[in-house]
VOLOBA-704980 format. One record per residue (C-alpha): x, y, z. Coordinates in steps of 0.05 Angstrom, whole numbers, plus 5000, padded with zeros to 4 digits. Last residue first. Layout:
<node><x>X</x><y>Y</y><z>Z</z></node>
...
//
This chain:
<node><x>6888</x><y>4597</y><z>7070</z></node>
<node><x>6873</x><y>4668</y><z>7047</z></node>
<node><x>6942</x><y>4693</y><z>7065</z></node>
<node><x>6937</x><y>4767</y><z>7047</z></node>
<node><x>6889</x><y>4779</y><z>7104</z></node>
<node><x>6832</x><y>4829</y><z>7107</z></node>
<node><x>6805</x><y>4805</y><z>7040</z></node>
<node><x>6774</x><y>4847</y><z>6985</z></node>
<node><x>6713</x><y>4887</y><z>6965</z></node>
<node><x>6729</x><y>4949</y><z>7005</z></node>
<node><x>6708</x><y>4933</y><z>7076</z></node>
<node><x>6767</x><y>4887</y><z>7090</z></node>
<node><x>6724</x><y>4825</y><z>7092</z></node>
<node><x>6749</x><y>4763</y><z>7129</z></node>
<node><x>6726</x><y>4698</y><z>7097</z></node>
<node><x>6792</x><y>4676</y><z>7066</z></node>
<node><x>6832</x><y>4668</y><z>7130</z></node>
<node><x>6802</x><y>4600</y><z>7149</z></node>
<node><x>6807</x><y>4572</y><z>7079</z></node>
<node><x>6770</x><y>4576</y><z>7013</z></node>
<node><x>6808</x><y>4518</y><z>6980</z></node>
<node><x>6805</x><y>4523</y><z>6905</z></node>
<node><x>6795</x><y>4476</y><z>6846</z></node>
<node><x>6721</x><y>4487</y><z>6833</z></node>
<node><x>6731</x><y>4562</y><z>6832</z></node>
<node><x>6673</x><y>4608</y><z>6851</z></node>
<node><x>6679</x><y>4672</y><z>6809</z></node>
<node><x>6704</x><y>4728</y><z>6853</z></node>
<node><x>6676</x><y>4795</y><z>6876</z></node>
<node><x>6691</x><y>4783</y><z>6950</z></node>
<node><x>6623</x><y>4803</y><z>6977</z></node>
<node><x>6580</x><y>4785</y><z>6917</z></node>
<node><x>6613</x><y>4723</y><z>6887</z></node>
<node><x>6645</x><y>4691</y><z>6948</z></node>
<node><x>6585</x><y>4706</y><z>6992</z></node>
<node><x>6537</x><y>4680</y><z>6940</z></node>
<node><x>6575</x><y>4615</y><z>6938</z></node>
<node><x>6573</x><y>4612</y><z>7014</z></node>
<node><x>6498</x><y>4622</y><z>7016</z></node>
<node><x>6470</x><y>4689</y><z>7038</z></node>
<node><x>6437</x><y>4720</y><z>7099</z></node>
<node><x>6428</x><y>4795</y><z>7100</z></node>
<node><x>6454</x><y>4836</y><z>7158</z></node>
<node><x>6426</x><y>4904</y><z>7178</z></node>
<node><x>6430</x><y>4899</y><z>7254</z></node>
<node><x>6357</x><y>4879</y><z>7257</z></node>
<node><x>6373</x><y>4823</y><z>7209</z></node>
<node><x>6426</x><y>4800</y><z>7258</z></node>
<node><x>6376</x><y>4795</y><z>7316</z></node>
<node><x>6323</x><y>4764</y><z>7272</z></node>
<node><x>6371</x><y>4709</y><z>7249</z></node>
<node><x>6407</x><y>4698</y><z>7315</z></node>
<node><x>6349</x><y>4679</y><z>7360</z></node>
<node><x>6318</x><y>4625</y><z>7315</z></node>
<node><x>6389</x><y>4603</y><z>7298</z></node>
<node><x>6403</x><y>4591</y><z>7371</z></node>
<node><x>6338</x><y>4552</y><z>7380</z></node>
<node><x>6356</x><y>4507</y><z>7321</z></node>
<node><x>6427</x><y>4499</y><z>7348</z></node>
<node><x>6399</x><y>4477</y><z>7416</z></node>
<node><x>6356</x><y>4425</y><z>7380</z></node>
<node><x>6421</x><y>4392</y><z>7356</z></node>
<node><x>6443</x><y>4357</y><z>7293</z></node>
<node><x>6443</x><y>4412</y><z>7240</z></node>
<node><x>6513</x><y>4434</y><z>7256</z></node>
<node><x>6544</x><y>4503</y><z>7259</z></node>
<node><x>6603</x><y>4539</y><z>7227</z></node>
<node><x>6594</x><y>4613</y><z>7211</z></node>
<node><x>6622</x><y>4643</y><z>7147</z></node>
<node><x>6643</x><y>4716</y><z>7149</z></node>
<node><x>6636</x><y>4772</y><z>7098</z></node>
<node><x>6604</x><y>4820</y><z>7148</z></node>
<node><x>6604</x><y>4787</y><z>7216</z></node>
<node><x>6633</x><y>4847</y><z>7254</z></node>
<node><x>6640</x><y>4824</y><z>7326</z></node>
<node><x>6659</x><y>4751</y><z>7334</z></node>
<node><x>6626</x><y>4758</y><z>7403</z></node>
<node><x>6558</x><y>4750</y><z>7370</z></node>
<node><x>6572</x><y>4679</y><z>7344</z></node>
<node><x>6600</x><y>4652</y><z>7408</z></node>
<node><x>6544</x><y>4685</y><z>7449</z></node>
<node><x>6489</x><y>4653</y><z>7407</z></node>
<node><x>6521</x><y>4584</y><z>7416</z></node>
<node><x>6530</x><y>4596</y><z>7490</z></node>
<node><x>6457</x><y>4616</y><z>7499</z></node>
<node><x>6432</x><y>4555</y><z>7460</z></node>
<node><x>6474</x><y>4502</y><z>7493</z></node>
<node><x>6500</x><y>4439</y><z>7460</z></node>
<node><x>6568</x><y>4463</y><z>7485</z></node>
<node><x>6614</x><y>4424</y><z>7439</z></node>
<node><x>6576</x><y>4416</y><z>7373</z></node>
<node><x>6549</x><y>4487</y><z>7380</z></node>
<node><x>6621</x><y>4511</y><z>7380</z></node>
<node><x>6597</x><y>4572</y><z>7341</z></node>
<node><x>6661</x><y>4571</y><z>7300</z></node>
<node><x>6671</x><y>4635</y><z>7259</z></node>
<node><x>6717</x><y>4641</y><z>7198</z></node>
<node><x>6697</x><y>4579</y><z>7159</z></node>
<node><x>6721</x><y>4525</y><z>7111</z></node>
<node><x>6695</x><y>4515</y><z>7040</z></node>
<node><x>6727</x><y>4468</y><z>6989</z></node>
<node><x>6706</x><y>4486</y><z>6918</z></node>
<node><x>6688</x><y>4422</y><z>6881</z></node>
<node><x>6728</x><y>4373</y><z>6839</z></node>
<node><x>6754</x><y>4335</y><z>6899</z></node>
<node><x>6817</x><y>4306</y><z>6867</z></node>
<node><x>6857</x><y>4371</y><z>6865</z></node>
<node><x>6833</x><y>4388</y><z>6935</z></node>
<node><x>6871</x><y>4328</y><z>6962</z></node>
<node><x>6936</x><y>4352</y><z>6932</z></node>
<node><x>6922</x><y>4424</y><z>6956</z></node>
<node><x>6911</x><y>4403</y><z>7028</z></node>
<node><x>6849</x><y>4387</y><z>7069</z></node>
<node><x>6826</x><y>4383</y><z>7141</z></node>
<node><x>6765</x><y>4424</y><z>7159</z></node>
<node><x>6744</x><y>4371</y><z>7208</z></node>
<node><x>6710</x><y>4333</y><z>7152</z></node>
<node><x>6724</x><y>4369</y><z>7086</z></node>
<node><x>6670</x><y>4418</y><z>7064</z></node>
<node><x>6647</x><y>4414</y><z>6992</z></node>
<node><x>6608</x><y>4461</y><z>6946</z></node>
<node><x>6557</x><y>4457</y><z>6889</z></node>
<node><x>6523</x><y>4392</y><z>6907</z></node>
<node><x>6494</x><y>4359</y><z>6845</z></node>
<node><x>6419</x><y>4363</y><z>6835</z></node>
<node><x>6364</x><y>4311</y><z>6830</z></node>
<node><x>6346</x><y>4316</y><z>6904</z></node>
<node><x>6361</x><y>4247</y><z>6933</z></node>
<node><x>6401</x><y>4216</y><z>6877</z></node>
<node><x>6444</x><y>4278</y><z>6870</z></node>
<node><x>6458</x><y>4277</y><z>6945</z></node>
<node><x>6477</x><y>4204</y><z>6946</z></node>
<node><x>6522</x><y>4213</y><z>6885</z></node>
<node><x>6557</x><y>4271</y><z>6919</z></node>
<node><x>6573</x><y>4229</y><z>6981</z></node>
<node><x>6598</x><y>4171</y><z>6939</z></node>
<node><x>6642</x><y>4217</y><z>6897</z></node>
<node><x>6671</x><y>4252</y><z>6958</z></node>
<node><x>6686</x><y>4188</y><z>6996</z></node>
<node><x>6715</x><y>4154</y><z>6934</z></node>
<node><x>6762</x><y>4213</y><z>6924</z></node>
<node><x>6785</x><y>4209</y><z>6996</z></node>
<node><x>6797</x><y>4134</y><z>6987</z></node>
<node><x>6841</x><y>4149</y><z>6927</z></node>
<node><x>6879</x><y>4202</y><z>6966</z></node>
<node><x>6892</x><y>4152</y><z>7021</z></node>
<node><x>6860</x><y>4155</y><z>7090</z></node>
<node><x>6883</x><y>4176</y><z>7159</z></node>
<node><x>6940</x><y>4226</y><z>7149</z></node>
<node><x>6894</x><y>4282</y><z>7127</z></node>
<node><x>6825</x><y>4265</y><z>7100</z></node>
<node><x>6788</x><y>4255</y><z>7165</z></node>
<node><x>6732</x><y>4205</y><z>7153</z></node>
<node><x>6661</x><y>4233</y><z>7154</z></node>
<node><x>6615</x><y>4178</y><z>7126</z></node>
<node><x>6600</x><y>4201</y><z>7055</z></node>
<node><x>6637</x><y>4266</y><z>7046</z></node>
<node><x>6611</x><y>4334</y><z>7071</z></node>
<node><x>6575</x><y>4353</y><z>7006</z></node>
<node><x>6540</x><y>4419</y><z>6994</z></node>
<node><x>6468</x><y>4441</y><z>6985</z></node>
<node><x>6454</x><y>4515</y><z>6979</z></node>
<node><x>6391</x><y>4546</y><z>7008</z></node>
<node><x>6336</x><y>4579</y><z>6967</z></node>
<node><x>6276</x><y>4553</y><z>7007</z></node>
<node><x>6262</x><y>4505</y><z>6951</z></node>
<node><x>6333</x><y>4479</y><z>6951</z></node>
<node><x>6330</x><y>4462</y><z>7025</z></node>
<node><x>6260</x><y>4432</y><z>7013</z></node>
<node><x>6289</x><y>4385</y><z>6961</z></node>
<node><x>6342</x><y>4364</y><z>7011</z></node>
<node><x>6289</x><y>4351</y><z>7064</z></node>
<node><x>6243</x><y>4313</y><z>7017</z></node>
<node><x>6300</x><y>4267</y><z>6997</z></node>
<node><x>6319</x><y>4256</y><z>7069</z></node>
<node><x>6249</x><y>4230</y><z>7087</z></node>
<node><x>6275</x><y>4172</y><z>7128</z></node>
<node><x>6349</x><y>4182</y><z>7143</z></node>
<node><x>6393</x><y>4126</y><z>7114</z></node>
<node><x>6418</x><y>4148</y><z>7046</z></node>
<node><x>6422</x><y>4223</y><z>7060</z></node>
<node><x>6453</x><y>4207</y><z>7128</z></node>
<node><x>6506</x><y>4163</y><z>7094</z></node>
<node><x>6521</x><y>4218</y><z>7043</z></node>
<node><x>6536</x><y>4270</y><z>7096</z></node>
<node><x>6506</x><y>4339</y><z>7081</z></node>
<node><x>6539</x><y>4407</y><z>7080</z></node>
<node><x>6479</x><y>4453</y><z>7085</z></node>
<node><x>6487</x><y>4526</y><z>7064</z></node>
<node><x>6442</x><y>4580</y><z>7091</z></node>
<node><x>6381</x><y>4622</y><z>7072</z></node>
<node><x>6336</x><y>4676</y><z>7100</z></node>
<node><x>6264</x><y>4697</y><z>7085</z></node>
<node><x>6252</x><y>4706</y><z>7160</z></node>
<node><x>6199</x><y>4652</y><z>7170</z></node>
<node><x>6227</x><y>4609</y><z>7113</z></node>
<node><x>6296</x><y>4608</y><z>7147</z></node>
<node><x>6266</x><y>4590</y><z>7214</z></node>
<node><x>6224</x><y>4533</y><z>7185</z></node>
<node><x>6286</x><y>4509</y><z>7148</z></node>
<node><x>6321</x><y>4501</y><z>7214</z></node>
<node><x>6262</x><y>4460</y><z>7240</z></node>
<node><x>6265</x><y>4418</y><z>7177</z></node>
<node><x>6338</x><y>4402</y><z>7192</z></node>
<node><x>6322</x><y>4377</y><z>7262</z></node>
<node><x>6310</x><y>4303</y><z>7246</z></node>
<node><x>6377</x><y>4302</y><z>7212</z></node>
<node><x>6409</x><y>4318</y><z>7145</z></node>
<node><x>6461</x><y>4329</y><z>7166</z></node>
<node><x>6534</x><y>4331</y><z>7187</z></node>
<node><x>6550</x><y>4405</y><z>7176</z></node>
<node><x>6510</x><y>4470</y><z>7176</z></node>
<node><x>6532</x><y>4536</y><z>7147</z></node>
<node><x>6508</x><y>4607</y><z>7163</z></node>
<node><x>6534</x><y>4659</y><z>7114</z></node>
<node><x>6536</x><y>4733</y><z>7133</z></node>
<node><x>6522</x><y>4796</y><z>7093</z></node>
<node><x>6528</x><y>4871</y><z>7106</z></node>
<node><x>6493</x><y>4915</y><z>7055</z></node>
<node><x>6524</x><y>4947</y><z>6993</z></node>
<node><x>6525</x><y>4881</y><z>6955</z></node>
<node><x>6448</x><y>4879</y><z>6961</z></node>
<node><x>6424</x><y>4808</y><z>6952</z></node>
<node><x>6351</x><y>4806</y><z>6932</z></node>
<node><x>6298</x><y>4753</y><z>6944</z></node>
<node><x>6237</x><y>4772</y><z>6903</z></node>
<node><x>6265</x><y>4756</y><z>6834</z></node>
<node><x>6223</x><y>4694</y><z>6827</z></node>
<node><x>6174</x><y>4694</y><z>6885</z></node>
<node><x>6121</x><y>4643</y><z>6863</z></node>
<node><x>6175</x><y>4591</y><z>6849</z></node>
<node><x>6169</x><y>4552</y><z>6785</z></node>
<node><x>6160</x><y>4476</y><z>6791</z></node>
<node><x>6086</x><y>4467</y><z>6775</z></node>
<node><x>6085</x><y>4523</y><z>6724</z></node>
<node><x>6139</x><y>4492</y><z>6680</z></node>
<node><x>6095</x><y>4476</y><z>6620</z></node>
<node><x>6061</x><y>4545</y><z>6626</z></node>
<node><x>6129</x><y>4579</y><z>6632</z></node>
<node><x>6147</x><y>4551</y><z>6564</z></node>
<node><x>6207</x><y>4506</y><z>6552</z></node>
<node><x>6264</x><y>4527</y><z>6507</z></node>
<node><x>6320</x><y>4483</y><z>6481</z></node>
<node><x>6395</x><y>4485</y><z>6475</z></node>
<node><x>6453</x><y>4444</y><z>6449</z></node>
<node><x>6524</x><y>4472</y><z>6445</z></node>
<node><x>6578</x><y>4434</y><z>6407</z></node>
<node><x>6594</x><y>4497</y><z>6367</z></node>
<node><x>6524</x><y>4493</y><z>6337</z></node>
<node><x>6536</x><y>4511</y><z>6264</z></node>
<node><x>6612</x><y>4505</y><z>6259</z></node>
<node><x>6612</x><y>4436</y><z>6289</z></node>
<node><x>6627</x><y>4403</y><z>6356</z></node>
<node><x>6588</x><y>4340</y><z>6369</z></node>
<node><x>6521</x><y>4338</y><z>6405</z></node>
<node><x>6500</x><y>4321</y><z>6477</z></node>
<node><x>6560</x><y>4339</y><z>6520</z></node>
<node><x>6595</x><y>4378</y><z>6464</z></node>
<node><x>6622</x><y>4427</y><z>6516</z></node>
<node><x>6552</x><y>4456</y><z>6526</z></node>
<node><x>6482</x><y>4439</y><z>6547</z></node>
<node><x>6438</x><y>4501</y><z>6552</z></node>
<node><x>6366</x><y>4509</y><z>6578</z></node>
<node><x>6320</x><y>4565</y><z>6554</z></node>
<node><x>6264</x><y>4584</y><z>6601</z></node>
<node><x>6197</x><y>4612</y><z>6579</z></node>
<node><x>6159</x><y>4667</y><z>6542</z></node>
<node><x>6198</x><y>4731</y><z>6551</z></node>
<node><x>6263</x><y>4695</y><z>6569</z></node>
<node><x>6293</x><y>4665</y><z>6632</z></node>
<node><x>6363</x><y>4638</y><z>6622</z></node>
<node><x>6391</x><y>4569</y><z>6636</z></node>
<node><x>6449</x><y>4527</y><z>6661</z></node>
<node><x>6424</x><y>4492</y><z>6724</z></node>
<node><x>6388</x><y>4436</y><z>6687</z></node>
<node><x>6439</x><y>4380</y><z>6684</z></node>
<node><x>6431</x><y>4351</y><z>6754</z></node>
<node><x>6428</x><y>4282</y><z>6722</z></node>
<node><x>6374</x><y>4253</y><z>6768</z></node>
<node><x>6315</x><y>4274</y><z>6724</z></node>
<node><x>6352</x><y>4251</y><z>6662</z></node>
<node><x>6390</x><y>4299</y><z>6617</z></node>
<node><x>6456</x><y>4262</y><z>6612</z></node>
<node><x>6421</x><y>4195</y><z>6610</z></node>
<node><x>6382</x><y>4219</y><z>6550</z></node>
<node><x>6446</x><y>4231</y><z>6511</z></node>
<node><x>6466</x><y>4157</y><z>6512</z></node>
<node><x>6490</x><y>4158</y><z>6440</z></node>
<node><x>6503</x><y>4228</y><z>6416</z></node>
<node><x>6450</x><y>4274</y><z>6388</z></node>
<node><x>6459</x><y>4296</y><z>6316</z></node>
<node><x>6409</x><y>4245</y><z>6292</z></node>
<node><x>6351</x><y>4284</y><z>6322</z></node>
<node><x>6373</x><y>4355</y><z>6340</z></node>
<node><x>6310</x><y>4398</y><z>6350</z></node>
<node><x>6257</x><y>4344</y><z>6360</z></node>
<node><x>6300</x><y>4301</y><z>6406</z></node>
<node><x>6321</x><y>4363</y><z>6444</z></node>
<node><x>6249</x><y>4386</y><z>6456</z></node>
<node><x>6226</x><y>4317</y><z>6479</z></node>
<node><x>6285</x><y>4308</y><z>6525</z></node>
<node><x>6275</x><y>4378</y><z>6555</z></node>
<node><x>6202</x><y>4364</y><z>6573</z></node>
<node><x>6218</x><y>4295</y><z>6601</z></node>
<node><x>6274</x><y>4324</y><z>6645</z></node>
<node><x>6240</x><y>4388</y><z>6671</z></node>
<node><x>6187</x><y>4356</y><z>6714</z></node>
<node><x>6230</x><y>4308</y><z>6755</z></node>
<node><x>6288</x><y>4358</y><z>6751</z></node>
<node><x>6248</x><y>4407</y><z>6793</z></node>
<node><x>6268</x><y>4370</y><z>6856</z></node>
<node><x>6266</x><y>4433</y><z>6899</z></node>
<node><x>6225</x><y>4491</y><z>6872</z></node>
<node><x>6254</x><y>4531</y><z>6815</z></node>
<node><x>6275</x><y>4603</y><z>6804</z></node>
<node><x>6315</x><y>4625</y><z>6864</z></node>
<node><x>6344</x><y>4556</y><z>6875</z></node>
<node><x>6367</x><y>4555</y><z>6803</z></node>
<node><x>6410</x><y>4616</y><z>6813</z></node>
<node><x>6392</x><y>4690</y><z>6813</z></node>
<node><x>6446</x><y>4736</y><z>6788</z></node>
<node><x>6459</x><y>4800</y><z>6826</z></node>
<node><x>6440</x><y>4868</y><z>6797</z></node>
<node><x>6403</x><y>4891</y><z>6859</z></node>
<node><x>6332</x><y>4907</y><z>6840</z></node>
<node><x>6335</x><y>4886</y><z>6767</z></node>
<node><x>6356</x><y>4817</y><z>6790</z></node>
<node><x>6403</x><y>4787</y><z>6739</z></node>
<node><x>6391</x><y>4718</y><z>6709</z></node>
<node><x>6460</x><y>4699</y><z>6685</z></node>
<node><x>6482</x><y>4642</y><z>6639</z></node>
<node><x>6552</x><y>4620</y><z>6618</z></node>
<node><x>6552</x><y>4580</y><z>6554</z></node>
<node><x>6612</x><y>4539</y><z>6533</z></node>
<node><x>6639</x><y>4514</y><z>6466</z></node>
<node><x>6706</x><y>4480</y><z>6456</z></node>
<node><x>6755</x><y>4462</y><z>6401</z></node>
<node><x>6717</x><y>4489</y><z>6341</z></node>
<node><x>6754</x><y>4487</y><z>6274</z></node>
<node><x>6793</x><y>4540</y><z>6238</z></node>
<node><x>6813</x><y>4535</y><z>6164</z></node>
<node><x>6883</x><y>4552</y><z>6143</z></node>
<node><x>6917</x><y>4486</y><z>6158</z></node>
<node><x>6976</x><y>4485</y><z>6206</z></node>
<node><x>6961</x><y>4416</y><z>6232</z></node>
<node><x>6891</x><y>4436</y><z>6254</z></node>
<node><x>6871</x><y>4509</y><z>6259</z></node>
<node><x>6842</x><y>4529</y><z>6326</z></node>
<node><x>6775</x><y>4555</y><z>6352</z></node>
<node><x>6752</x><y>4570</y><z>6423</z></node>
<node><x>6679</x><y>4587</y><z>6434</z></node>
<node><x>6648</x><y>4627</y><z>6491</z></node>
<node><x>6572</x><y>4638</y><z>6491</z></node>
<node><x>6546</x><y>4688</y><z>6541</z></node>
<node><x>6472</x><y>4681</y><z>6559</z></node>
<node><x>6443</x><y>4742</y><z>6592</z></node>
<node><x>6377</x><y>4750</y><z>6630</z></node>
<node><x>6338</x><y>4808</y><z>6659</z></node>
<node><x>6298</x><y>4796</y><z>6722</z></node>
<node><x>6241</x><y>4831</y><z>6757</z></node>
<node><x>6196</x><y>4780</y><z>6725</z></node>
<node><x>6159</x><y>4776</y><z>6658</z></node>
<node><x>6228</x><y>4772</y><z>6624</z></node>
<node><x>6272</x><y>4816</y><z>6580</z></node>
<node><x>6326</x><y>4777</y><z>6546</z></node>
<node><x>6399</x><y>4780</y><z>6525</z></node>
<node><x>6442</x><y>4742</y><z>6475</z></node>
<node><x>6517</x><y>4741</y><z>6479</z></node>
<node><x>6584</x><y>4734</y><z>6444</z></node>
<node><x>6653</x><y>4711</y><z>6464</z></node>
<node><x>6704</x><y>4687</y><z>6412</z></node>
<node><x>6772</x><y>4660</y><z>6434</z></node>
<node><x>6820</x><y>4649</y><z>6377</z></node>
<node><x>6874</x><y>4599</y><z>6359</z></node>
<node><x>6935</x><y>4596</y><z>6314</z></node>
<node><x>6984</x><y>4545</y><z>6287</z></node>
<node><x>7029</x><y>4570</y><z>6231</z></node>
<node><x>7074</x><y>4508</y><z>6235</z></node>
<node><x>7131</x><y>4552</y><z>6258</z></node>
<node><x>7082</x><y>4585</y><z>6306</z></node>
<node><x>7074</x><y>4520</y><z>6345</z></node>
<node><x>7022</x><y>4535</y><z>6398</z></node>
<node><x>7045</x><y>4531</y><z>6470</z></node>
<node><x>7007</x><y>4590</y><z>6500</z></node>
<node><x>6940</x><y>4557</y><z>6484</z></node>
<node><x>6918</x><y>4536</y><z>6555</z></node>
<node><x>6947</x><y>4597</y><z>6590</z></node>
<node><x>6921</x><y>4651</y><z>6542</z></node>
<node><x>6853</x><y>4616</y><z>6540</z></node>
<node><x>6848</x><y>4611</y><z>6616</z></node>
<node><x>6864</x><y>4686</y><z>6623</z></node>
<node><x>6813</x><y>4704</y><z>6570</z></node>
<node><x>6758</x><y>4663</y><z>6602</z></node>
<node><x>6772</x><y>4692</y><z>6671</z></node>
<node><x>6771</x><y>4764</y><z>6645</z></node>
<node><x>6706</x><y>4751</y><z>6607</z></node>
<node><x>6674</x><y>4722</y><z>6670</z></node>
<node><x>6698</x><y>4780</y><z>6714</z></node>
<node><x>6671</x><y>4831</y><z>6664</z></node>
<node><x>6603</x><y>4797</y><z>6664</z></node>
<node><x>6599</x><y>4798</y><z>6741</z></node>
<node><x>6623</x><y>4870</y><z>6742</z></node>
<node><x>6569</x><y>4890</y><z>6693</z></node>
<node><x>6516</x><y>4858</y><z>6736</z></node>
<node><x>6541</x><y>4893</y><z>6799</z></node>
<node><x>6545</x><y>4960</y><z>6762</z></node>
<node><x>6471</x><y>4956</y><z>6746</z></node>
<node><x>6441</x><y>4987</y><z>6683</z></node>
<node><x>6472</x><y>4937</y><z>6635</z></node>
<node><x>6529</x><y>4942</y><z>6585</z></node>
<node><x>6523</x><y>4880</y><z>6542</z></node>
<node><x>6583</x><y>4840</y><z>6518</z></node>
<node><x>6619</x><y>4828</y><z>6452</z></node>
<node><x>6686</x><y>4794</y><z>6461</z></node>
<node><x>6741</x><y>4780</y><z>6412</z></node>
<node><x>6808</x><y>4746</y><z>6425</z></node>
<node><x>6867</x><y>4728</y><z>6381</z></node>
<node><x>6926</x><y>4682</y><z>6394</z></node>
<node><x>6981</x><y>4663</y><z>6344</z></node>
<node><x>6995</x><y>4717</y><z>6325</z></node>
<node><x>6948</x><y>4771</y><z>6350</z></node>
<node><x>6883</x><y>4807</y><z>6337</z></node>
<node><x>6848</x><y>4840</y><z>6395</z></node>
<node><x>6773</x><y>4855</y><z>6393</z></node>
<node><x>6734</x><y>4886</y><z>6451</z></node>
<node><x>6662</x><y>4903</y><z>6434</z></node>
<node><x>6606</x><y>4937</y><z>6472</z></node>
<node><x>6533</x><y>4927</y><z>6458</z></node>
<node><x>6482</x><y>4966</y><z>6499</z></node>
<node><x>6437</x><y>4930</y><z>6548</z></node>
<node><x>6376</x><y>4885</y><z>6543</z></node>
<node><x>6337</x><y>4857</y><z>6484</z></node>
<node><x>6393</x><y>4823</y><z>6446</z></node>
<node><x>6366</x><y>4762</y><z>6409</z></node>
<node><x>6404</x><y>4735</y><z>6350</z></node>
<node><x>6469</x><y>4750</y><z>6386</z></node>
<node><x>6506</x><y>4685</y><z>6372</z></node>
<node><x>6506</x><y>4687</y><z>6296</z></node>
<node><x>6517</x><y>4762</y><z>6292</z></node>
<node><x>6574</x><y>4761</y><z>6342</z></node>
<node><x>6606</x><y>4705</y><z>6302</z></node>
<node><x>6603</x><y>4746</y><z>6238</z></node>
<node><x>6633</x><y>4805</y><z>6274</z></node>
<node><x>6690</x><y>4762</y><z>6299</z></node>
<node><x>6708</x><y>4741</y><z>6228</z></node>
<node><x>6701</x><y>4813</y><z>6203</z></node>
<node><x>6747</x><y>4837</y><z>6258</z></node>
<node><x>6794</x><y>4779</y><z>6243</z></node>
<node><x>6796</x><y>4800</y><z>6170</z></node>
<node><x>6816</x><y>4871</y><z>6190</z></node>
<node><x>6870</x><y>4848</y><z>6238</z></node>
<node><x>6899</x><y>4799</y><z>6189</z></node>
<node><x>6898</x><y>4726</y><z>6169</z></node>
<node><x>6827</x><y>4701</y><z>6182</z></node>
<node><x>6793</x><y>4633</y><z>6175</z></node>
<node><x>6731</x><y>4593</y><z>6158</z></node>
<node><x>6734</x><y>4608</y><z>6083</z></node>
<node><x>6664</x><y>4620</y><z>6056</z></node>
<node><x>6674</x><y>4692</y><z>6035</z></node>
<node><x>6745</x><y>4683</y><z>6011</z></node>
<node><x>6725</x><y>4619</y><z>5975</z></node>
<node><x>6667</x><y>4654</y><z>5941</z></node>
<node><x>6713</x><y>4711</y><z>5921</z></node>
<node><x>6765</x><y>4662</y><z>5893</z></node>
<node><x>6711</x><y>4625</y><z>5855</z></node>
<node><x>6684</x><y>4691</y><z>5829</z></node>
<node><x>6753</x><y>4711</y><z>5805</z></node>
<node><x>6761</x><y>4644</y><z>5770</z></node>
<node><x>6693</x><y>4651</y><z>5738</z></node>
<node><x>6708</x><y>4722</y><z>5715</z></node>
<node><x>6777</x><y>4703</y><z>5689</z></node>
<node><x>6747</x><y>4643</y><z>5651</z></node>
<node><x>6692</x><y>4688</y><z>5623</z></node>
<node><x>6744</x><y>4738</y><z>5599</z></node>
<node><x>6781</x><y>4682</y><z>5563</z></node>
<node><x>6716</x><y>4656</y><z>5534</z></node>
<node><x>6699</x><y>4725</y><z>5507</z></node>
<node><x>6768</x><y>4734</y><z>5477</z></node>
<node><x>6763</x><y>4666</y><z>5443</z></node>
<node><x>6693</x><y>4683</y><z>5418</z></node>
<node><x>6716</x><y>4750</y><z>5391</z></node>
<node><x>6771</x><y>4716</y><z>5352</z></node>
<node><x>6722</x><y>4665</y><z>5325</z></node>
<node><x>6675</x><y>4720</y><z>5304</z></node>
<node><x>6731</x><y>4757</y><z>5267</z></node>
<node><x>6753</x><y>4692</y><z>5233</z></node>
<node><x>6682</x><y>4678</y><z>5211</z></node>
<node><x>6673</x><y>4748</y><z>5183</z></node>
<node><x>6739</x><y>4740</y><z>5145</z></node>
<node><x>6714</x><y>4674</y><z>5116</z></node>
<node><x>6649</x><y>4707</y><z>5093</z></node>
<node><x>6687</x><y>4762</y><z>5059</z></node>
<node><x>6730</x><y>4711</y><z>5024</z></node>
<node><x>6666</x><y>4679</y><z>4998</z></node>
<node><x>6641</x><y>4609</y><z>5017</z></node>
//
């Protein structure tokens, strides 16, 4: 080989080395870039904004209603980001705002003890999807996820995933619950449809025993939104599938309106709660009884509703009780628990016995109608904070006693309610055991409607008169249900 050839070889070798060096740098840079793009974390205000934006995009695949509004706050160790819709109705916006406020407050409290020396951090991410529907309803599903890094590692992992659903009336802005969409006992029809959809969508990701959690008696179908073509049901907090970055522990499935036609109400969106109008809540203890259907006849006649606090033993022993409870739900009423066999909780039974009473009563109700009771009333109205802590449902007392249980007289029962004066924001105590009470309700409902009152359930009263989210660990006492005329309470002591 010539000298010239050797020189050419050395030049090419030198160029090759330089080329390889550059290639290594490029590959390393690309690897870093890929890592940065794929890294499940953030470390600055700008990177958290991008992190939150990515989450908003994943959750908000369908946003057909409202204008987007973001609130992003980076912090060490806690960061929060919420994207919510601004809707046409102030009532709807207030409901969404209250939910976000509650979520943020709980997050700040629950994660206040992070170890910053170990570089622990957590974030709350709230996104939404929204839907137009064939009804006078617009729906919003808000997905809240909490993420935290483990053992000081950089990457974040999902700690909880929850979906809050709202089906807002376009007439009033209030959210319509399951009783306003489905007929009573709808779980019988929904369960097999949902099971089939979930099995197809998630397969091996489903936990052992998942079908029991979405059976017809599970009461698991109250978290849903109406969409353009059907109803989407959500199952959160890793109840059916494990937490992961793709699903956040949240399972969902959609069922068409055609498949649900047998259990859908004909008047979806028809019943409207107007927060600007006076509202009163009639409640009935100690049923069901042979007279409960007569009360429901009155409610259906006047398109009114009430709340029934049922005894578990009556649900188990009264012939036709299952049909009665399902009818209560079909009419749009709320079903609550009044214990199993009416023992007084204070100074007569132990806390463990009280817990058994509540659980047994709730189980009887769920078995009868396929839905869990949403509220609880302690026998005799006797309860303290320690007992409430084991109940697991909001405890509802009252502000007006009709004394129907004492007088068993129609005229006296009517007089006792009317002499309370302004009933706006008040809860009336009655019992579903007496024909005199049925007659009294038949007089009171049209009389109060003529005075501009609308009838609501107790949960609706708390939400739309007092602008609060119903709390499962709260006693709504005798002084709670007194409205001050401005969205709050007349008395500071709400007990």
